DOFI-240887 format. One record per residue (C-alpha): x, y, z; residue number from 1. Coordinates in steps of 0.5 Angstrom, whole numbers. Example, Ala and Ser with C-alpha at 12.3 -4.5 7.8 and 13.67 -1.06 7.14 Angstrom:
<pts>
+-------+-------+-------+-----+
!    xx !    yy !    zz !   k !
+-------+-------+-------+-----+
!    25 !    -9 !    16 !   1 !
!    27 !    -2 !    14 !   2 !
+-------+-------+-------+-----+
</pts>
This chain:
<pts>
+-------+-------+-------+-----+
!    xx !    yy !    zz !   k !
+-------+-------+-------+-----+
!    73 !  -128 !   -43 !   1 !
!    77 !  -122 !   -43 !   2 !
!    84 !  -122 !   -47 !   3 !
!    90 !  -118 !   -45 !   4 !
!    96 !  -117 !   -50 !   5 !
!   102 !  -114 !   -47 !   6 !
!   109 !  -114 !   -50 !   7 !
!   108 !  -119 !   -55 !   8 !
!   105 !  -124 !   -49 !   9 !
!    97 !  -126 !   -49 !  10 !
!    94 !  -127 !   -43 !  11 !
!    86 !  -129 !   -43 !  12 !
!    82 !  -130 !   -37 !  13 !
!    74 !  -132 !   -36 !  14 !
!    70 !  -127 !   -32 !  15 !
!    70 !  -133 !   -26 !  16 !
!    77 !  -135 !   -27 !  17 !
!    76 !  -142 !   -29 !  18 !
!    77 !  -145 !   -36 !  19 !
!    71 !  -147 !   -40 !  20 !
!    70 !  -150 !   -47 !  21 !
!    70 !  -143 !   -50 !  22 !
!    77 !  -141 !   -47 !  23 !
!    79 !  -148 !   -50 !  24 !
!    77 !  -147 !   -57 !  25 !
!    80 !  -140 !   -57 !  26 !
!    86 !  -143 !   -55 !  27 !
!    86 !  -148 !   -60 !  28 !
!    85 !  -142 !   -65 !  29 !
!    91 !  -138 !   -62 !  30 !
!    95 !  -144 !   -62 !  31 !
!    94 !  -145 !   -70 !  32 !
!    95 !  -138 !   -72 !  33 !
!   102 !  -138 !   -68 !  34 !
!   105 !  -144 !   -69 !  35 !
!   109 !  -147 !   -75 !  36 !
!   107 !  -154 !   -78 !  37 !
!   112 !  -160 !   -78 !  38 !
!   111 !  -162 !   -85 !  39 !
!   103 !  -161 !   -85 !  40 !
!   102 !  -162 !   -78 !  41 !
!   102 !  -159 !   -71 !  42 !
!   103 !  -163 !   -64 !  43 !
!    99 !  -160 !   -58 !  44 !
!   101 !  -163 !   -51 !  45 !
!    95 !  -162 !   -46 !  46 !
!    93 !  -164 !   -39 !  47 !
!    86 !  -168 !   -38 !  48 !
!    82 !  -162 !   -37 !  49 !
!    74 !  -163 !   -39 !  50 !
!    74 !  -158 !   -44 !  51 !
!    80 !  -161 !   -48 !  52 !
!    75 !  -167 !   -49 !  53 !
!    69 !  -164 !   -52 !  54 !
!    67 !  -166 !   -59 !  55 !
!    68 !  -159 !   -62 !  56 !
!    75 !  -158 !   -59 !  57 !
!    77 !  -165 !   -63 !  58 !
!    74 !  -163 !   -69 !  59 !
!    77 !  -156 !   -70 !  60 !
!    84 !  -160 !   -68 !  61 !
!    82 !  -165 !   -74 !  62 !
!    81 !  -159 !   -79 !  63 !
!    87 !  -155 !   -77 !  64 !
!    91 !  -162 !   -77 !  65 !
!    93 !  -161 !   -70 !  66 !
!    95 !  -168 !   -67 !  67 !
!    93 !  -168 !   -59 !  68 !
!    97 !  -171 !   -54 !  69 !
!    93 !  -171 !   -48 !  70 !
!    97 !  -173 !   -41 !  71 !
!    94 !  -176 !   -35 !  72 !
!    97 !  -170 !   -31 !  73 !
!    99 !  -163 !   -32 !  74 !
!   106 !  -163 !   -36 !  75 !
!   109 !  -158 !   -31 !  76 !
!   108 !  -163 !   -25 !  77 !
!   111 !  -169 !   -22 !  78 !
!   107 !  -174 !   -17 !  79 !
!   109 !  -173 !   -10 !  80 !
!   106 !  -178 !    -4 !  81 !
!   101 !  -172 !    -2 !  82 !
!    94 !  -172 !    -4 !  83 !
!    89 !  -167 !    -6 !  84 !
!    82 !  -166 !    -8 !  85 !
!    80 !  -164 !   -15 !  86 !
!    74 !  -159 !   -17 !  87 !
!    70 !  -166 !   -19 !  88 !
!    72 !  -169 !   -12 !  89 !
!    77 !  -174 !   -14 !  90 !
!    83 !  -175 !   -10 !  91 !
!    90 !  -175 !   -13 !  92 !
!    97 !  -174 !   -12 !  93 !
!    99 !  -167 !   -11 !  94 !
!   103 !  -164 !   -16 !  95 !
!   110 !  -161 !   -15 !  96 !
!   110 !  -155 !   -20 !  97 !
!   117 !  -153 !   -23 !  98 !
!   119 !  -146 !   -21 !  99 !
!   122 !  -142 !   -26 ! 100 !
!   130 !  -141 !   -25 ! 101 !
+-------+-------+-------+-----+
</pts>
């Protein structure tokens, strides 16, 4: 995994370009370091990627007092009538991505 830091933003990428369990754990640590809790907890909204479901990810979130809200679809998408095939071979409705204004 390569981490690139420029102008206050952090970008991380794996060598093959796909997200993985290690990347998810590093992101959770990054989220913990750079967010403030409300009372004693933090809220992290995630899509349903496999790396978010591993036991180590959930255990670390529990340790850091991060509440995980895992959504069925990506938080930045809307459903359309078009279909697409995921990496695992499942068919789902194609997302419409919001563009920055």
